[in-house]
C-alpha positions as CSV (number, residue, x, y, z in Angstrom):
1,M,2.7,6.2,11.1
2,I,1.7,5.4,7.1
3,K,3.1,2.7,5.3
4,H,3.6,2.4,1.3
5,L,3.6,-0.5,-1.1
6,N,4.4,-0.9,-3.9
7,I,3.1,-3.7,-5.9
8,Q,4.2,-4.7,-9.4
9,A,0.9,-6.8,-9.9
10,P,-2.1,-8.3,-8.3
11,I,-3.3,-12.3,-7.4
12,W,-5.2,-12.9,-10.5
13,K,-7.0,-16.0,-9.4
14,D,-8.8,-13.8,-6.3
15,R,-8.3,-10.1,-7.1
16,S,-5.8,-9.2,-4.4
17,V,-2.8,-8.1,-2.9
18,G,-0.6,-10.0,-0.4
19,I,0.3,-7.7,2.7
20,A,3.9,-8.9,4.5
21,T,2.3,-8.6,8.6
22,Y,5.9,-7.1,9.1
23,L,5.2,-4.2,6.8
24,L,2.2,-3.7,9.4
25,I,4.7,-3.2,12.8
26,D,4.1,-0.1,14.1
27,A,1.6,1.0,11.2
28,D,-1.4,2.8,11.2
29,G,-2.1,1.5,8.0
30,V,-0.8,1.2,4.4
31,E,-1.1,3.3,1.3
32,I,-0.7,0.7,-1.6
33,N,0.0,0.8,-5.4
34,I,-0.8,-1.5,-7.9
35,L,2.4,-0.6,-10.2
36,Y,1.1,-2.8,-13.2
37,T,-0.2,-1.9,-16.1
38,K,-2.0,-2.7,-20.2
39,K,-0.5,-3.6,-23.2
40,D,-1.2,0.1,-23.8
41,G,1.0,1.1,-21.4
42,Q,-2.0,2.6,-18.7
43,R,-2.0,1.2,-15.4
44,L,-4.9,-0.8,-14.8
45,Y,-5.4,1.1,-11.0
46,P,-4.2,4.4,-11.2
47,N,-4.9,6.2,-7.7
48,P,-2.9,4.2,-4.6
49,F,-6.1,2.3,-2.1
50,F,-5.1,2.8,1.4
51,M,-6.7,0.5,4.7
52,L,-6.0,0.4,8.5
53,T,-4.0,-1.8,10.8
54,P,-6.7,-2.9,12.3
55,E,-8.8,-4.0,8.6
56,I,-5.7,-5.6,7.3
57,K,-5.4,-8.3,9.9
58,K,-9.3,-9.8,9.5
59,F,-7.9,-11.2,6.2
60,P,-6.4,-14.9,6.1
61,K,-2.8,-15.0,5.8
62,Q,-1.1,-17.4,3.8
63,K,3.2,-17.9,3.5
64,I,4.4,-16.9,0.6
65,G,8.2,-17.8,0.7
66,N,9.7,-16.4,4.2
67,V,7.1,-14.5,4.0
68,T,3.5,-14.5,5.6
69,V,1.0,-11.5,4.0
70,H,-2.3,-10.9,4.7
71,L,-4.7,-11.6,1.1
72,V,-6.9,-8.5,0.8
73,P,-9.5,-8.3,-1.8
74,I,-8.5,-5.6,-4.0
75,N,-12.4,-4.8,-4.3
76,C,-12.2,-4.4,0.4
77,L,-9.5,-1.2,-0.4
78,Q,-10.1,2.0,-0.4
79,E,-9.3,3.7,-3.3
80,L,-7.1,7.4,-3.3
81,I,-8.8,9.5,-5.5
82,C,-7.4,12.9,-5.1
83,V,-9.5,15.5,-6.3
84,P,-8.2,19.7,-6.8
85,K,-8.9,22.1,-5.1
């Protein structure tokens, strides 16, 4: 099963996203949409990203509030680009 995750803004200091460990239960992978928009209203990352669960689990964990997340650098995510047929 593929889980879908919407991120309002990345973690700017290291250009990463936090993926909660509980989302990885029974998931083969995660599709990630980073919804952050620039001043002109365009999304900074317009295409969704994807990463398999075993790959996500290789990244370090951090506790943010009550949630434990894997911190995955954006440049390690695979961008999903749909090409019209």
